C-alpha positions as CSV (number, residue, x, y, z in Angstrom):
1,G,0.4,-84.2,14.5
2,I,-2.8,-83.5,16.5
3,E,-3.0,-82.8,20.3
4,K,-5.1,-85.4,22.6
5,A,-7.2,-84.7,25.0
6,I,-9.8,-86.5,27.4
7,L,-13.0,-84.6,27.8
8,S,-14.8,-85.3,31.1
9,D,-17.8,-84.2,32.6
10,T,-18.2,-84.3,36.2
11,V,-20.7,-83.7,38.6
12,G,-22.6,-80.6,39.1
13,F,-22.2,-79.0,42.1
14,V,-24.4,-77.9,45.1
15,S,-24.1,-75.2,47.9
16,D,-23.6,-76.5,51.3
17,L,-22.4,-80.0,50.1
18,P,-21.8,-82.7,53.3
19,T,-18.8,-83.5,53.4
20,Q,-19.3,-87.1,53.2
21,L,-21.1,-86.8,49.7
22,V,-18.0,-85.0,48.8
23,A,-15.9,-87.9,49.3
24,A,-18.6,-90.2,47.6
25,F,-17.8,-87.9,44.4
26,R,-13.5,-88.0,45.2
27,A,-13.9,-90.9,43.0
28,T,-16.1,-89.0,40.3
29,L,-14.1,-85.8,40.4
30,E,-10.8,-87.8,40.1
31,E,-10.5,-86.8,36.6
32,V,-10.8,-83.0,38.0
33,I,-7.9,-83.9,40.9
34,S,-5.6,-84.7,37.4
35,A,-7.0,-82.4,35.0
36,D,-4.2,-80.1,32.9
37,I,-7.6,-77.5,32.4
38,I,-10.6,-76.8,33.9
39,I,-13.5,-75.4,32.6
40,H,-15.9,-74.0,34.9
41,V,-19.3,-73.8,33.0
42,R,-20.9,-71.2,35.1
43,D,-24.4,-70.2,34.0
44,I,-23.7,-66.3,34.1
45,A,-27.5,-65.3,34.0
46,H,-28.6,-66.4,37.4
47,P,-28.7,-64.4,40.2
48,S,-26.8,-66.2,42.7
49,S,-23.7,-67.2,40.0
50,K,-21.1,-65.3,42.0
51,A,-22.4,-67.3,45.0
52,Q,-22.2,-70.5,42.8
53,R,-18.6,-69.6,41.8
54,A,-17.8,-69.4,45.0
55,D,-19.1,-73.0,46.6
56,V,-17.0,-74.0,43.1
57,L,-14.3,-73.0,43.9
58,Q,-14.5,-74.0,47.7
59,I,-15.2,-77.6,46.6
60,L,-12.4,-77.5,44.6
61,G,-9.9,-76.7,47.8
62,G,-11.8,-79.4,49.6
63,L,-10.1,-81.4,46.9
64,G,-6.8,-80.6,47.2
65,I,-7.3,-78.5,43.9
66,D,-5.9,-74.3,44.1
67,A,-7.9,-72.9,41.6
68,D,-5.8,-69.7,42.0
69,E,-3.7,-68.5,39.3
70,D,-0.4,-69.6,40.8
71,G,0.1,-71.9,38.0
72,S,0.3,-74.8,40.9
73,G,-2.8,-76.5,39.5
74,P,-3.9,-77.1,36.5
75,A,-5.3,-74.1,34.6
76,M,-9.3,-72.7,35.1
77,I,-11.1,-71.4,32.0
78,E,-14.4,-69.9,32.7
79,L,-17.3,-70.4,30.2
80,W,-19.9,-67.8,31.0
81,N,-23.1,-69.6,29.1
82,K,-26.5,-67.7,28.9
83,I,-25.1,-64.5,27.4
84,D,-28.4,-64.5,25.1
85,L,-30.4,-64.4,28.3
86,L,-28.8,-61.2,29.4
87,Q,-29.5,-57.7,29.0
88,P,-27.8,-55.0,27.1
89,E,-26.0,-53.2,29.5
90,K,-25.2,-56.5,31.8
91,R,-23.7,-58.1,29.0
92,E,-21.5,-55.5,27.8
93,E,-20.5,-55.0,31.0
94,Y,-19.5,-58.9,31.3
95,E,-18.0,-58.7,27.8
96,N,-15.9,-56.1,28.8
97,I,-14.6,-58.0,31.8
98,A,-13.8,-61.0,29.7
99,A,-12.1,-58.8,27.2
100,K,-9.3,-58.2,29.7
101,L,-9.1,-62.2,30.8
102,D,-7.9,-64.2,29.3
103,S,-9.0,-67.2,31.1
104,V,-13.2,-66.3,30.8
105,F,-15.0,-66.9,27.4
106,L,-18.6,-66.0,26.9
107,I,-20.8,-68.3,25.1
108,S,-24.2,-69.5,24.2
109,A,-24.8,-73.0,24.3
110,E,-28.4,-72.2,22.7
111,T,-27.1,-69.7,19.8
112,G,-24.4,-71.4,19.7
113,E,-22.7,-67.9,20.0
114,G,-19.0,-67.9,20.9
115,V,-18.5,-71.5,20.6
116,E,-15.9,-71.7,17.9
117,Q,-13.8,-68.4,20.0
118,F,-13.6,-70.7,22.8
119,K,-13.0,-73.9,21.3
120,Q,-10.2,-72.5,18.7
121,A,-9.0,-71.1,22.3
122,L,-8.8,-74.4,24.2
123,S,-7.2,-75.9,21.3
124,S,-4.2,-73.7,21.3
125,R,-3.7,-74.7,24.6
126,I,-3.6,-77.8,24.4
127,G,0.0,-79.5,24.6
128,I,0.9,-75.3,25.7
129,G,4.0,-77.3,28.3
130,N,4.3,-80.8,27.2
131,Q,7.9,-83.1,27.4
132,E,8.7,-84.7,25.1
133,R,10.3,-88.1,26.3
134,E,12.0,-91.2,24.7
135,L,11.7,-94.5,26.1
136,L,12.3,-98.5,26.1
137,L,9.2,-100.6,26.6
138,S,9.2,-104.3,26.7
139,G,6.9,-106.2,23.6
140,G,4.9,-107.2,27.2
141,E,4.0,-103.6,28.1
142,G,1.2,-102.8,25.7
143,E,-0.7,-101.2,28.5
144,A,2.2,-98.9,29.0
145,L,2.3,-98.4,25.3
146,S,-1.8,-97.9,25.3
147,W,-2.0,-95.8,27.7
148,L,1.0,-93.2,25.8
149,Y,-1.5,-93.2,23.4
150,G,-4.5,-92.6,25.0
151,R,-4.0,-89.6,26.6
152,G,-1.1,-88.5,24.9
153,R,0.7,-87.8,21.0
154,V,3.3,-91.0,20.1
155,Q,5.7,-89.4,17.4
156,S,7.3,-92.8,16.4
157,E,7.4,-96.6,17.6
158,E,9.9,-98.9,16.4
159,A,10.1,-102.1,17.5
160,D,13.3,-103.7,17.9
161,D,14.6,-107.5,19.0
162,G,11.6,-107.9,21.4
163,Q,11.6,-104.3,23.1
164,I,9.9,-101.0,21.0
165,L,11.2,-97.2,21.5
166,V,8.6,-94.9,22.0
167,R,8.9,-91.1,21.5
168,A,5.5,-89.5,23.5
169,S,4.7,-85.9,24.4
170,L,2.7,-85.3,27.2
171,S,1.6,-83.1,30.1
172,P,4.1,-82.8,33.1
173,R,1.0,-84.5,35.4
174,N,0.6,-87.0,32.6
175,W,4.4,-87.8,32.7
176,G,3.8,-88.2,36.3
177,Q,1.2,-90.5,36.8
178,F,2.2,-92.7,33.5
179,D,6.1,-92.9,36.3
180,K,3.9,-94.0,38.8
181,L,2.1,-96.6,37.1
182,F,4.1,-98.1,35.0
183,G,7.5,-97.3,36.4
184,A,10.0,-93.8,35.7
185,R,12.4,-94.9,33.3
186,V,15.8,-92.9,31.7
């Protein structure tokens, strides 16, 4: 079966964002909070790229997202864009860094270079760690069934006497959301 993913593009971050503005962005950033994978697109050719990265990590931290590699938060991938604008020696330096890190990919959105490799790597990560569950829904729980189809992979669905037996595969985080929204099932 094909794994499903919801892609959500968030607002761009700026440095020294006032606390009130971060609060206003919270609703917009709700998808980031519940994401399984965060892709941080960086303008690697920008002179302030490192400082911008620090700003993003600080804002994510303020939203309660631990972007460190301890595994407690969502996986974070850095997409270093605009490699076509780098000088050859700088580009080689970044290629050497990226080669040692499986969470960094170099691309050029302008030329398309590196995009296919990134897409393949991302595709292989989606669905890793997903959990399969079998649950019984009543005939009137169409919203819950629709939610499962929208966020996971439904392997089977059998209607029987007004009830629906569903086998679905979702990330642990999405199962947690499902349980909160529709009640935990045995």
